[in-house]
N, C-alpha and C positions, 0 to 999 in steps of 0.2 A: 411261233412255237406250235408244234403239232397238237391237235386236240387230245390225242392219246396221252401225251406228256402232261398237258394241263390237267387232265382227269386224274392222272397218277399223283401229281403234286397235291391236288385238292383232297384226295383220299388220305394221303399221308398227313396233311394238315389236320384232318378230322380224327387222326389216330387210327385210321383203318389200314390194313395191310393189302396192297394191290396184288393182283395175280402175278406170279412169277417172283414174288418178294417174300421175305420172312422177317420176323422181329428178332433182333439180337441184343446183346448187352450194350451195344453202342447205337441202337436204333434200327430202323428198317433198312435192309440191304437185299440185293438180289439173291435168289436161292442158290445160284451157282458161285457166289462169292464166299470166301472164308473170312473170318475175323481173327487176326493174329496180333500178337504183341510184338513190339519192336525188338524186345530182347531176344526173340527167336530168329532174328533175321541176319545175324552176323557177329563179328568180333568188335568189341568196344575198347577204346583207349582214351587217355587223358592227355591234353596238351601240356607242355612244360618248356622251360628253358629259353624262352625268347623274350628279350626286353621290350617294353612298351614304347620306349623313346624311338624317334624316327631315325634310326641308323640305316644307311644304305651302303652297300659294298658290291663289288663285282663278285657275286656268289650265288647262293641258292635261294629260291623263292620261299617266303615265309608269310603266314597269315596270322594276323592278330585279331583279338576279340572285336575291336572297333571296325575292322574291315568287313566283318559279317554283319555287325549291328547296323551299319549305314547302308547296307545293300538292299535294293528293292527286289531284284530278280532272285530266283531260287537256284542259281548256278554261279560258279566262280571260275573264270577261265585263267586268269593270271593275276599276279600280285606285283606291285611296284616296290614292295618292301623286300629287301634282300639281307641275308645273313651270311657269315663266313662259315667255313667247314668246321671250325672249332666249336662254334655255337651250335651247329647242327648236331654234333655228336651227343649233346646233352638234351636234345629236343625230341619231339615226337614226329615221325614221318607219316605222311599220307600220300596216297596215289590217286590217279584218275578214277572216278567213280565212287570215292569215299564221301560219306556225308559228314558234315561238321556242324556243330550246334553251339550256340552261345550258352554259357553256363549260368548267366545272370542277366538281370535287366532292372530298369527303374520301376517297373510295375509287373504284376503277375502275368499280364497279357503279353509282355515283351520277352519273357524268358524262353529259352529253347528254340530261338529262331534257327532255322535249318537251311543250309545251302549244300549243293553237291559240287564237289571239286571236279572240274573238267579240263584242268591243265594237263599237258603231256609230260611235264617234268615232275619228279617227286618234290613235294613241298613240305614245309614244317609248320606246326601249329603251336601257338603260345598258350600261356595259362588262361584259364576260364573258358577253354574250348574243349568240347567233347567230340570224339570222332567215332564213326561206325563204318566198318568195311563190310558191305552187304555180301552175304553168300546166297541170298535168296531174294528175288525181286529186282525190278528195274530201278536203278539209282535215282533217275530223274523223277520217276513216278513217286518214289518214297519221299523225296524232298518236297514235292507238292503236297503229299498227304500230311507231312509234318507241319506244314504251314496252313492247312485247311482249318476252317472254323471249328470243327468238331475236336481236332487235336489241340488247338490253341486253348479251348475250354478245359480239356483234360490237364494240360500242363499248368494252367493257372491255378487249378486246385492243388497241384503238387508242389507249388513254390514254397520256399522257406525264407523268412526274413521280412523286414519292413521297409526301411529306406532303400535298401538294395535287396532284391528278391533273387534267390538262388534256386537252381534245379540240378540235381545230381544224376549220374548215369543210371543208377538203380531205378530212379523214378522214370526216366526216359524209356527204359526197357519195359516198364509196365504199361506204357501207352498202347492202346488197341486201335487198329486201323482196319477198314474194309480192304479186302485183298483179293482182286480178281486174278485170272490166269495171266501169265507174264505177257502174252501177246496183246492182251487188252490193256495191260499196264502201259506198254510201250506206245500204243495208239493214243491213249489219254495223254501221256506225257508229250507226245509229238504235237498234239493240238494246243496244249497249254504253252508249250515252248514257242510255238508260232505266235501266240498272243504276246509272250514276253519279248519276242523279236520286234514286233510292231511297237511295243511300248518303248523298247530300247532305242529304236530309230527316232521316235519323237523326242525322247530325252536328249539324244545327241543333237538333234536339230534345234531344240530349245537352247541348249548350252551354246551351240555355235552362233545362234542369233543373238544371245546375250553378250557373247564376246565381241561380235561385230558391232552391236550397239555401243558397247563400252569404248571401242575404238573410234566410232563416229563422235561420241561425246568428247573424247580427248582432243579430236581434231577440230570439231565445230564449236564446242563450248569451252573456250579458253579464257578464264577470268584473270590470268596472271598478267599484271601490268609490267611492261618492259621499260627500259630507260628512255626510249624515244616515243613510247606509246601514250596515247591519251587515255585517261582513266577517270572513273567517277567514284565518289564515296557512296556508300549505301544510303546515306542521308538524302542523296539526290534521287534515289530509286524507291525508297520506302518511307511511308508516313505512319508514325505510331498511331494506333487506334485503341479505343477503350469503350466497352459497352457494359457498364456496371449494372448489376441487378441484385436485389435482395436475395439472400439465401432462401431457396424454396422450403416450404414446410412439409412438402410431400416428396416421395422418392423422385430422383431425377437422374439424367445421364451426364456424367462428367466425361471430359475428353482427356486422353493421355497421348503422349508422343513417344513413339518407339525410338530407341537408339539406332545408330547406324543407318539413318535415313530410310527407315522402313515404314514411314507413314504414321497414321493416327490409330488409336484404339478407343473403344467406348468402355467406360468403367461405371456401371450402374451404382448409384448411391441409394441404398434402401432406407437408411436412417440419417436424415440431414442433421439431426440434433448432435451427432458425433463429429460434425464438421466444425472446426474451431472458428472459421471466418464467417462474418455476417454478410460480407459483400463478395459476390462472385462476378464473373464476366462472360458474356455470350461471345461466341465466335461466328464469323461470317465466311461464306464461300469465297474462294479466290484470294484470301489473305494469307500472309505468311505467319506461322506461329513457331515459337521456339521455347523449349524448356530450359530456363536459365541454369538449372542445377546440372543438367546433363548435356548442355550444348556442345561441350568439348568432345562428347561421344557421338555427335551427329544427331541429337534429338531435335530435329527441325523438320518442318513439313509445310506443304501447301495445302490449305484447307479445301475440301471438296463439298459438294452439295449435301452429302449425307452427314457432314460434320456440323452444318449450320444449325445454330440454336443450342448446341451443347455448351456446357459450362466449364470454366477453368478458374484456377486461382490466379493471384497476382504474379505467380512464378511462371506464367505462360503468356508473355507479352505477344501482341499481334500487330501486324503492319499491313496497310493496304499499299498498292503499287501506284507510283507516279507513272502512268502509262505513256507519258511523253518520253520517258527514258528507259522504262523496263516493263515487261509484261509477265503475268503469272506463269504462263505455259513455258516460257524460256527458263525462268527461275526454278521451276520444278526439276529441271535437269541440272542446272548450275549448282544448286545447293548440295547435290550428291557427289560433286567432284572432290577428290582428295584434297586439293588445294583449299577449297572453301571450308571443309571440315577442319583442316589444319588451322585456318584463320580463326575459327570459332574457339579452338583451343588456346590460341594466343590471347584472345580477349576474355578468357575465363581464368583469371589468376587464382592462386591458392594451391592447396595440397591435392591429395587424391580424392576421388569420389565426390561426395556431397560438399566437400570443402572448396570445390572449384565452382565458382558462380560467375556466370556471364555478366559482364558490364554492358548494360544496354546502351550507355553513352559510347563506349568504345566499339560496340557492335556496329553502330551506324557510321563509324569512321573507317571501317574496312574499305580498302581501295581495290577496285577491280576493273578489268577491261570489259566493255560492253559494245557490241555492234549496234548499228541503228535499229530502231524498233521493227522496221519492215523486215530486216534480215533476221532479227530475233524470231519473228513470227514464222518465217520460212523454215528456219532451223528447227523450231519447236514442232511445227507440223510434220516435218520429216521424222523426227525422233518419236513423236506420238504415234505415227503410223507403224513404226517398228514395234512399239509397245503393244499396239492393237494386235499385230500378227503374233507376237509372243503370247499374249493373253488368250488368243484363239487356240493356239497350239496347246497351251496349258489346260484349257477347258477340255479339248479333245483327249489329252493325256489322262486327265481325271476320269473322264467317261470310260476310256479304255480300261483303266484299272478297276473301275466299278463293274464293268461288264465281265472282266476276267474273274473277279471275285465271285460273281454269280455263276459263271460257267464252272469254276472249280467246285462250287457247292453241288452242282448238278452232276458233273462227271465223276467226282471222287466218291460220291455216295451211291453211284449207279442208278440215280433217278433217270438220267439220260444215258443210254447205252451207245457204245460206238461199235462199228462193224470191224471185227478183227481181220 
């Protein structure tokens, strides 16, 4: 970063106004930028008439609240959700360049998320969506401004409600933004759009690699026993373990197991006196752990080094591997297969939810196909290498998003100027 920009940022942090800037109602902005309200920028309308259920037809593109809510980028090119002409008659139409906003969110920081519609066809918006057809300003620039930190703070103050927070068009109209000349708006939008493109490329690559890995797991990790196949019971692969300890008198870290095979989580216990059990159990790295209450939902995991020493109750049995027949790295992938989770459901009798409890005895009777240990190791090494590549891409993606967030803060406030 150039020294001139660093000096400018430092002055602003100290509450000083750098040369070429002025103090405004929303903070320090360049002297040649205006501050305008969104209500002055075009025509507003409310979405209506589109069902939220996933109906698809050969018809007209439609956008629902959730389509915006789940989107990272600030633009929307196309929708897979279609409606018929009859439904469209009672709905709200938008065209290319229109901005659309979510009218509610689970928290004040999530309301009023904005994307610009860039599709070539007329589209239709459902309820809880607010739309703006700009008559002044670059659409893409305006969408970035609406998702910038300064505007998110303004929207959070205007939210109404508790469990679900709403924001209405009158409030959105009152939001003030820094407003350069249109040629500079377009240049800022082009720069940020290029970052979004880079982010989108990595997201697609990560998705593609995840799908490839899923295919490899299906082909290489096949636990389903066939009529003529040799198979093993889990009792030949897993050995029950138990490391009881007295309940601590001081705060400690308990371990939880996420459902859907999503690994472990730490749950700090600040007041051990509120824990009913007098005996807890330590866990060890490279052992298998299962939550007997939610095993049917895939609450099973391979314990890692960071889990070691954490405490669990008797509802979280652990098992070490008989490495003559099974290795931890292979099982890390095997337990995530649909077939294995289905087996966990079969050995968890009872009703729904907490009434379904895993039978530890029947768990060890699950029969599955296993290749020789050496082949298990080769398969595990290959799948682990794919995981490492995905992890690297996800770290890069996270870094890109963070860098873009910082860049937005600099460009959209005029702290860093671009050449028109």
